[in-house]
VEXDREN-2710 file (C-alpha; in Angstrom, 1 decimal):
% VEXDREN-2710
k/r/px/py/pz
1/MET/21.3/272.1/25.8
2/GLY/17.7/272.7/24.8
3/LYS/15.3/273.6/22.0
4/LEU/15.6/276.5/20.0
5/ARG/12.0/277.9/20.0
6/PHE/10.4/280.8/18.3
7/PRO/7.2/281.7/20.1
8/ILE/5.1/278.3/20.2
9/ILE/3.5/275.8/22.3
10/CYS/3.2/275.3/26.2
11/GLN/5.7/277.8/27.8
12/ARG/6.8/278.0/24.3
13/ILE/3.3/279.0/23.1
14/ALA/1.9/280.4/26.3
15/PRO/2.9/284.1/25.7
16/PHE/1.8/283.9/22.1
17/LEU/-1.7/282.1/22.2
18/ALA/-4.5/284.2/23.3
19/VAL/-7.9/282.9/24.4
20/GLY/-10.6/283.2/21.5
21/VAL/-14.4/282.6/21.5
22/LEU/-15.7/279.4/23.4
23/LEU/-17.5/277.1/20.7
24/GLY/-20.5/276.9/23.0
25/PRO/-21.7/277.6/26.4
26/ALA/-19.6/276.1/29.3
27/ASP/-21.0/273.1/31.3
28/ALA/-21.0/273.2/34.8
29/GLY/-18.9/270.6/35.9
30/ALA/-16.3/270.9/32.8
31/GLN/-12.9/271.5/33.5
32/ALA/-11.7/274.9/31.6
33/LEU/-8.6/274.2/29.5
34/SER/-6.3/276.3/27.3
35/LEU/-4.2/274.8/24.5
36/ASP/-1.1/276.1/26.5
37/SER/-2.2/274.7/29.8
38/ALA/-2.9/271.4/27.9
39/ILE/1.0/271.1/26.5
40/ASP/2.3/272.3/29.9
41/THR/0.2/269.6/31.8
42/ALA/1.5/266.8/29.2
43/LEU/5.3/267.5/29.2
44/LYS/5.4/268.3/33.0
45/ARG/2.6/266.7/35.0
46/SER/1.5/263.4/33.0
47/SER/3.2/259.8/33.3
48/ARG/4.1/260.1/29.6
49/GLY/5.9/263.5/30.1
50/ALA/7.7/261.9/33.4
51/ILE/8.8/259.0/31.3
52/ILE/10.3/261.1/28.8
53/ARG/12.3/263.2/31.2
54/GLU/13.2/260.0/33.3
55/LYS/15.5/258.4/30.5
56/LYS/17.1/261.2/29.9
57/ASP/17.7/261.8/33.9
58/ILE/18.8/258.0/34.1
59/ALA/21.5/258.7/31.3
60/GLU/22.9/261.8/32.8
61/SER/23.1/259.9/36.1
62/ASN/25.0/257.2/34.4
63/TYR/27.3/259.8/32.9
64/ARG/28.2/261.8/36.0
65/ALA/28.4/258.4/38.2
66/LYS/31.2/257.5/35.8
67/ARG/33.1/260.8/35.2
68/ILE/33.1/261.9/38.8
69/ASN/35.2/258.5/39.5
70/PHE/38.0/260.1/37.6
71/TYR/38.1/263.0/40.3
72/VAL/36.8/261.3/43.6
73/PRO/37.3/257.7/44.2
74/LEU/34.6/255.0/44.8
75/LEU/34.5/253.7/48.4
76/THR/33.1/250.4/49.4
77/ILE/32.9/249.0/52.8
78/ASN/32.4/245.3/53.3
79/GLY/32.1/243.4/56.5
80/ALA/30.9/240.4/58.5
81/LEU/29.3/239.8/61.6
82/PRO/31.4/238.4/64.2
83/SER/31.7/234.6/63.9
84/TYR/32.3/232.1/66.6
85/ASN/33.6/228.7/65.5
86/VAL/34.7/225.5/67.5
87/ASP/36.7/222.8/66.2
88/GLN/37.3/219.2/67.9
89/SER/39.5/217.0/65.7
90/TYR/41.9/214.0/66.2
91/LYS/45.3/215.3/64.7
92/PHE/48.6/216.9/65.6
93/PHE/48.7/220.2/66.9
94/GLY/51.1/222.7/67.3
95/ALA/54.4/221.0/69.1
96/SER/52.8/218.1/70.2
97/PHE/54.6/214.7/69.7
98/ARG/51.7/212.4/68.9
99/ARG/48.2/212.7/67.5
100/GLN/45.2/213.2/70.0
101/LEU/42.0/214.8/70.5
102/TYR/42.3/218.6/70.5
103/LYS/39.5/221.1/70.8
104/THR/39.9/224.9/69.3
105/SER/37.7/227.9/69.4
106/ASP/37.9/231.4/67.8
107/PHE/35.9/234.4/67.7
108/GLY/36.8/237.0/64.9
109/LEU/35.7/240.1/63.2
110/ASN/36.9/240.9/59.8
111/SER/36.0/243.9/57.4
112/TYR/37.7/245.8/54.9
113/PHE/37.6/249.4/53.1
114/LYS/38.3/249.7/49.4
115/LEU/38.8/252.8/47.4
116/GLN/38.8/252.9/43.5
117/GLN/40.0/255.6/41.6
118/SER/39.8/256.0/37.5
119/LEU/43.1/257.8/36.6
120/LEU/43.1/260.4/33.6
121/THR/45.9/258.5/32.1
122/GLY/43.1/255.6/31.7
123/GLY/44.8/253.6/34.5
124/ASN/43.0/252.5/37.5
125/LEU/44.3/252.8/41.3
126/SER/42.7/250.7/44.0
127/MET/43.6/251.0/47.5
128/THR/42.1/248.2/50.2
129/ALA/42.3/248.4/54.2
130/ASN/41.5/244.8/55.8
131/LEU/41.0/244.8/59.3
132/THR/40.8/241.8/61.7
133/SER/40.2/241.3/65.3
134/THR/40.5/237.9/66.5
135/ARG/40.1/236.0/70.1
136/ASN/41.4/232.3/69.8
137/ARG/41.4/229.5/72.4
138/TYR/43.6/226.6/71.9
139/PRO/45.5/223.9/73.8
140/ASP/48.8/224.7/75.3
141/THR/51.4/222.0/73.7
142/ASP/54.6/223.1/75.5
143/PRO/55.7/220.0/77.2
144/THR/56.6/222.2/80.6
145/ALA/52.8/223.3/80.6
146/PRO/50.4/221.6/83.1
147/LEU/48.4/218.8/81.4
148/GLY/44.9/220.3/79.8
149/SER/46.0/223.9/79.9
150/PHE/44.9/226.3/77.1
151/LEU/46.1/229.5/75.9
152/ASN/43.9/232.4/75.0
153/GLU/45.5/234.8/72.2
154/ARG/43.8/238.1/71.1
155/GLY/45.0/239.8/67.7
156/GLU/44.3/243.1/66.1
157/GLN/45.9/243.2/62.5
158/GLY/45.6/245.4/59.6
159/TYR/46.7/244.7/55.8
160/PHE/47.1/247.8/53.4
161/ASP/47.1/247.2/49.6
162/PHE/47.7/249.6/47.3
163/ARG/47.6/248.5/43.4
164/LEU/47.9/250.7/40.1
165/VAL/47.0/249.2/36.6
166/GLN/48.0/251.0/33.7
167/PRO/47.1/249.7/30.0
168/ILE/49.9/250.1/27.7
169/LEU/49.8/250.0/23.6
170/LYS/46.1/249.9/24.1
171/PRO/43.2/252.4/24.8
172/SER/42.0/252.9/28.1
173/ASN/38.5/250.8/28.7
174/ALA/37.6/253.4/31.4
175/LYS/38.0/256.3/29.1
176/ASN/36.0/254.4/26.8
177/GLU/33.1/253.6/28.9
178/LEU/33.1/257.2/29.9
179/ASN/33.0/258.5/26.3
180/ASP/30.0/255.8/25.7
181/ARG/27.7/257.0/28.8
182/HIS/28.9/260.8/27.0
183/ASP/27.2/259.7/24.1
184/ASP/24.3/258.0/25.6
185/PHE/23.9/261.3/27.6
186/ASP/23.8/263.3/24.5
187/LEU/21.7/261.1/22.5
188/SER/19.2/260.9/25.7
189/ARG/18.8/264.8/25.7
190/LEU/18.1/265.0/21.7
191/THR/15.6/262.0/21.9
192/MET/14.0/263.6/24.8
193/MET/13.7/266.7/22.6
194/GLU/12.2/264.6/19.6
195/GLU/9.8/263.0/22.1
196/GLU/8.6/266.2/23.7
197/THR/8.0/267.7/20.0
198/GLY/6.0/264.7/19.1
199/LEU/3.9/264.7/22.5
200/GLU/3.3/268.8/21.8
201/LYS/2.2/268.0/18.3
202/GLU/0.1/265.3/19.4
203/VAL/-1.7/267.2/22.3
204/THR/-2.2/270.1/19.6
205/GLU/-3.7/267.6/17.4
206/ALA/-6.2/266.3/20.2
207/TYR/-6.7/269.4/21.5
208/ILE/-8.0/271.0/18.4
209/GLY/-9.6/267.9/17.2
210/LEU/-12.0/268.2/20.3
211/LEU/-12.8/271.7/18.9
212/GLN/-13.6/270.2/15.4
213/GLY/-15.4/267.5/17.3
214/GLU/-17.7/270.1/19.2
215/ILE/-18.2/272.1/15.8
216/GLU/-19.2/268.8/14.0
217/ASP/-21.5/267.9/16.8
218/SER/-23.4/271.6/16.2
219/LEU/-23.1/271.1/12.4
220/GLU/-24.6/267.8/12.2
221/ALA/-27.3/268.9/14.7
222/VAL/-28.1/272.0/12.4
223/LYS/-28.4/269.6/9.4
224/LEU/-30.8/266.9/11.2
225/ASP/-32.8/270.2/12.2
226/ALA/-32.6/271.3/8.5
227/ALA/-33.4/267.7/7.5
228/GLY/-36.4/267.5/9.7
229/ILE/-37.7/270.6/8.3
230/LYS/-37.3/269.5/4.9
231/ALA/-38.8/266.1/5.5
232/GLU/-42.1/267.7/7.2
233/THR/-42.5/270.5/4.1
234/ASP/-42.1/267.5/1.4
235/SER/-44.9/265.1/3.4
236/VAL/-47.3/268.2/3.0
237/LYS/-46.1/268.6/-0.6
238/TRP/-46.9/264.7/-1.0
239/GLN/-50.2/264.9/0.7
240/ASP/-51.0/267.9/-1.8
241/GLY/-49.7/265.9/-5.0
242/VAL/-47.0/268.3/-5.6
243/ILE/-44.1/265.6/-5.3
244/THR/-44.5/262.1/-5.8
245/ALA/-43.9/259.4/-3.1
246/GLU/-40.7/258.3/-4.1
247/ALA/-39.5/261.9/-3.7
248/ARG/-41.0/262.2/-0.2
249/LEU/-39.5/258.9/0.6
250/ALA/-36.1/260.0/-0.3
251/THR/-36.5/263.1/1.9
252/ALA/-37.2/260.6/4.8
253/SER/-34.4/258.5/4.1
254/ALA/-32.1/261.7/4.1
255/LYS/-33.7/262.7/7.6
256/LEU/-32.7/258.9/9.0
257/ASP/-29.0/259.4/7.3
258/SER/-28.6/262.7/9.2
259/GLU/-29.8/261.1/12.8
260/LEU/-27.0/258.5/12.1
261/ALA/-24.4/261.4/11.2
262/ARG/-25.7/263.3/14.3
263/ARG/-25.2/260.2/16.5
264/GLU/-21.8/259.4/14.9
265/ALA/-20.6/263.1/15.6
266/ALA/-21.4/262.4/19.4
267/ASP/-19.7/259.6/19.8
268/LYS/-16.7/260.9/17.6
269/LEU/-16.6/264.0/20.2
270/SER/-16.9/261.9/23.3
271/GLU/-14.0/259.5/21.7
272/GLN/-11.7/262.9/21.1
273/GLU/-12.5/264.0/24.6
274/ARG/-11.3/260.8/26.0
275/ALA/-8.2/260.8/23.8
276/LEU/-7.3/264.3/25.1
277/ALA/-7.9/263.2/28.7
278/LEU/-5.4/260.3/28.3
279/LEU/-2.7/262.3/27.2
280/LEU/-3.2/264.8/30.0
281/ASP/-3.8/261.9/32.9
282/TYR/-7.3/263.5/33.2
283/PRO/-10.4/261.0/34.4
284/VAL/-11.8/259.9/31.0
285/ASP/-15.2/260.4/32.5
286/GLY/-15.0/264.0/33.0
287/ARG/-15.6/267.2/30.8
288/ILE/-13.2/269.1/29.2
289/GLU/-13.9/272.8/28.1
290/VAL/-11.6/273.6/25.2
291/GLU/-10.9/277.3/24.0
292/GLU/-10.2/278.5/20.7
293/PRO/-6.6/279.6/20.5
294/ARG/-5.7/282.8/18.2
295/ILE/-2.5/282.9/16.6
296/VAL/0.1/285.6/17.9
297/GLY/3.8/285.8/17.3
298/HIS/4.1/284.2/13.7
299/PRO/7.9/283.6/12.8
300/THR/9.1/286.6/10.6
301/PRO/10.6/286.2/7.2
302/GLU/13.9/286.7/8.6
303/GLU/13.5/284.0/11.2
304/LEU/12.2/281.3/8.8
305/ALA/15.4/282.3/6.6
306/ARG/17.7/282.0/9.3
307/MET/16.3/278.7/10.4
308/THR/16.3/277.4/7.0
309/ARG/20.0/278.2/6.7
310/ASP/20.8/276.5/10.3
311/TRP/19.4/273.0/9.0
312/GLU/23.1/271.8/10.1
313/LYS/22.1/272.5/14.0
314/SER/18.9/270.4/13.7
315/VAL/18.2/267.4/16.3
316/ALA/18.4/264.8/13.4
317/VAL/21.8/266.0/12.1
318/ARG/23.2/266.4/15.8
319/LYS/21.9/262.6/16.5
320/ALA/23.5/261.6/13.1
321/VAL/26.8/263.5/14.4
322/CYS/26.8/261.7/17.9
323/ASN/26.1/258.3/16.4
324/GLN/29.1/258.7/13.7
325/LEU/31.4/259.7/16.3
326/ARG/30.6/257.0/18.3
327/ALA/30.9/254.7/15.7
328/LYS/34.5/255.8/14.6
329/ARG/35.5/255.9/18.1
330/THR/34.6/252.0/18.8
331/ALA/36.1/251.3/15.6
332/SER/39.3/253.0/16.9
333/TYR/39.0/251.0/20.2
334/ALA/38.5/247.6/18.6
335/ALA/41.3/248.2/16.0
336/ALA/43.7/249.2/18.6
337/GLY/42.9/246.4/21.0
338/HIS/44.3/243.8/18.2
339/GLY/47.7/243.5/18.1
340/LEU/50.6/244.1/20.7
341/THR/48.9/245.1/24.0
342/GLY/50.2/245.4/27.8
343/ASP/49.4/246.3/31.3
344/LEU/51.8/248.1/33.8
345/THR/51.0/246.7/37.3
346/ALA/52.7/248.0/40.3
347/GLY/51.5/247.0/44.0
348/TYR/52.7/247.8/47.6
349/SER/51.3/246.0/50.6
350/ALA/52.0/246.9/54.3
351/GLY/50.7/244.8/57.3
352/ARG/50.5/246.0/61.0
353/GLY/49.4/244.2/63.8
354/LYS/49.5/243.2/67.6
355/ILE/49.4/239.8/68.9
356/ARG/49.2/239.2/72.6
357/TYR/49.2/235.8/74.4
358/GLN/47.9/234.7/77.8
359/ASN/50.7/236.1/80.4
360/SER/53.0/237.0/77.8
361/PRO/54.1/240.6/76.2
362/ASP/52.9/241.8/73.2
363/ASN/54.2/240.6/69.6
364/ASN/54.1/243.5/67.3
365/ILE/53.8/242.0/63.5
366/ASN/55.0/244.7/60.9
367/THR/55.1/243.4/57.2
368/ASN/56.1/245.2/53.6
369/GLY/56.3/244.1/50.2
370/TRP/55.9/245.8/46.7
371/GLY/56.1/244.8/43.2
372/VAL/56.2/245.8/39.5
373/SER/55.3/243.9/36.4
374/LEU/54.8/244.6/32.7
375/ASN/52.7/242.2/31.3
376/LEU/52.4/241.8/27.4
377/SER/50.0/240.0/25.3
378/TYR/50.1/239.5/21.5
379/PRO/47.5/237.1/19.6
380/ILE/49.1/234.4/17.6
381/TRP/45.7/232.8/16.5
382/ASP/42.1/233.4/17.7
383/GLY/40.3/232.1/14.5
384/GLY/39.8/235.6/13.2
385/ALA/37.7/236.6/15.7
386/ALA/39.6/239.8/16.7
387/SER/40.2/241.3/13.2
388/ALA/36.1/240.0/12.3
389/ALA/35.2/242.3/15.6
390/ALA/37.4/245.3/14.2
391/GLN/35.9/244.8/10.7
392/ALA/32.4/245.1/12.2
393/ALA/33.2/248.0/14.0
394/ARG/34.7/249.6/10.8
395/SER/31.5/248.6/8.9
396/GLU/29.4/250.3/11.6
397/ALA/31.3/253.5/11.3
398/ASN/31.1/253.3/7.6
399/ARG/27.3/252.9/7.9
400/ALA/27.1/255.8/10.4
401/GLU/28.8/258.0/7.9
402/LEU/26.3/257.4/5.3
403/GLU/23.4/257.9/7.8
404/LEU/25.0/261.0/8.6
405/ALA/24.8/262.4/5.2
406/LYS/21.5/261.1/4.7
407/ALA/20.3/262.7/7.4
408/LYS/21.8/266.0/6.4
409/GLN/20.1/265.5/3.2
410/THR/16.7/265.0/4.7
411/ALA/17.1/267.8/7.5
412/GLN/17.8/270.2/4.8
413/ALA/14.6/269.5/2.9
414/ASP/12.3/269.1/6.3
415/VAL/13.3/272.4/7.6
416/THR/13.0/274.1/4.0
417/ARG/9.7/272.3/3.7
418/LEU/8.3/273.0/7.1
419/ALA/9.6/276.7/7.0
420/ASN/7.7/277.1/3.7
421/GLN/4.6/275.4/5.1
422/VAL/4.4/277.4/7.9
423/ASP/4.5/280.7/5.7
424/VAL/1.9/279.4/3.3
425/GLY/-0.4/278.1/6.2
426/TYR/-0.2/281.3/7.7
427/LYS/-1.6/283.0/4.9
428/ARG/-4.2/280.6/4.2
429/LEU/-5.5/281.1/7.8
430/GLY/-5.6/284.9/7.1
431/ILE/-7.9/283.9/4.1
432/MET/-10.0/281.5/5.9
433/ALA/-10.6/283.9/8.6
434/SER/-11.9/286.4/6.3
435/GLN/-14.3/283.7/5.2
436/ILE/-15.5/282.9/8.6
437/ALA/-16.2/286.6/8.9
438/ILE/-18.1/286.8/5.6
439/ALA/-20.0/283.7/6.8
440/LYS/-20.5/285.1/10.1
441/GLU/-22.1/288.5/8.5
442/LYS/-24.4/286.4/6.0
443/ARG/-25.8/284.5/9.1
444/ALA/-26.6/287.5/10.9
445/ILE/-28.3/289.1/7.7
446/ALA/-29.9/285.7/7.4
447/ARG/-31.1/286.1/11.0
448/GLU/-32.4/289.3/10.8
449/ARG/-34.5/288.5/7.4
450/TYR/-35.9/285.4/9.4
451/ASP/-37.2/287.6/12.2
452/ASP/-38.7/289.6/9.5
453/GLY/-40.4/286.7/8.0
454/ARG/-38.9/287.1/4.7
455/ILE/-36.9/283.5/4.6
456/SER/-37.8/280.4/6.2
457/ARG/-36.0/278.4/9.1
458/TYR/-34.4/276.0/6.6
459/GLU/-32.5/278.9/4.9
460/LEU/-31.5/280.0/8.3
461/LEU/-30.2/277.0/9.1
462/GLN/-28.4/276.7/6.0
463/SER/-26.4/280.1/6.6
464/GLU/-25.7/278.5/10.2
465/ALA/-24.3/275.4/8.5
466/ASP/-22.1/277.5/6.1
467/TRP/-20.5/279.4/9.0
468/LEU/-19.7/276.2/10.9
469/ASP/-18.4/274.5/8.0
470/ALA/-16.4/277.5/7.4
471/ARG/-15.0/277.4/11.2
472/ASP/-14.2/273.7/10.7
473/LYS/-12.0/274.3/7.9
474/TYR/-10.2/277.0/9.4
475/LEU/-9.5/274.7/12.7
476/GLU/-8.2/272.0/10.5
477/GLU/-5.8/274.4/8.6
478/LEU/-4.9/275.9/11.9
479/LYS/-4.0/272.0/13.2
480/THR/-1.8/271.8/10.3
481/TYR/-0.1/275.3/10.8
482/LEU/0.5/274.7/14.6
483/GLY/1.9/271.1/13.9
484/ASN/4.0/272.4/11.5
485/ARG/5.2/275.2/13.5
486/ILE/5.7/272.7/16.4
487/LEU/8.0/270.2/14.3
488/LEU/10.1/273.4/13.0
489/ALA/10.7/274.7/16.4
490/GLY/11.6/271.2/17.6
491/SER/14.0/270.6/14.8
492/PHE/16.7/272.9/16.5
493/THR/18.7/272.9/19.7
494/GLU/20.2/275.8/21.5
END
């Protein structure tokens, strides 16, 4: 399952964004970065992108580990290092007729293998093999044995147990846990899509914000230059008695305000650069050279109409459906466990071993045993705990049902709104691009007139400021447009 993307962002936007004109001359130590490269870095190589993927990978691993146990048993090997024990005590021992001081010693190695298999019927099968090797030394209490003689005994024994537990009249706990982990996995994939979409949008806003910061910095520099020219002109006019002192002071104050705005724009540009660097795990003291993207691959009216119709396939609705199904299953599980329940238990055990004594033939030991039992349980009085739990589960299912209905309404409205905003935003960008072209042409005319001496430098700076202001408004609209495209595309899954 993945995102249903029309052309946009990262690998999703890379083929559809071309490099535009740089906002200014490149710094020698700056790192060139396009928008698609920034998004690709954030998603695939940043710590935040890794955390987003890791949560989904953990949920997937838990689900697969639980599911595989229905086909392949879990194997456990347990054992202990060889142990040596010595016991010396005053007691009766063996066939002795009186109590006396006896000393015994043993050296043993114990281990066991255990297989656990979850069955498709909902039951559980376990198989255990216990392996024991011992070497004992103890007094020989046979009356005919020489006084103070000892016996040495060696043994190798194995015990094999098979046990089947099948729930009756109640749902399988193993299957319920498997379904819960499957739901966790589905939810983690949908959550990953939401978080990746949010990260894409955040990187796009930071990237274009840095472009806007560079334009704003250039614009404030132009305004400061114009304010300086205005202040010098008014100073001359005041000396010639053309304007009053108040007017000259107002111009000087405006220049100071422009100097402050220029400093604030420079500080804001540094903050925007650091914000983008933090998203990409870049050094915060490094320079990033950004490029102005051009839009290619705007969704067609047919694509927008299709997404508007397919709002029920959105991530938000799928998450609500998953939560609703899980709540219903939990309610059924809680209700089914309240009442008459039971377990069918069947077991078989077999023991095989060999004991050999000193100067005596081996003794072979073979044991077998089996049993079947049906255990039933019916609650008589539990203070209402079970019924309260079942009622809470039903209430949660009802709440999930209401949230699903609300999610459907919200998703339909959001998809329709985003589709409309994407279409309107694209048209607005076209108009603003024309306005930039007009402002650029006016700037070129002003440059020619300034070179010919027909206008002042102050008027030239005004045309430069108008061009930069038009570009800043365009980037603001572009940021909104791309953000809506990201949200719209990230609303769907394949």
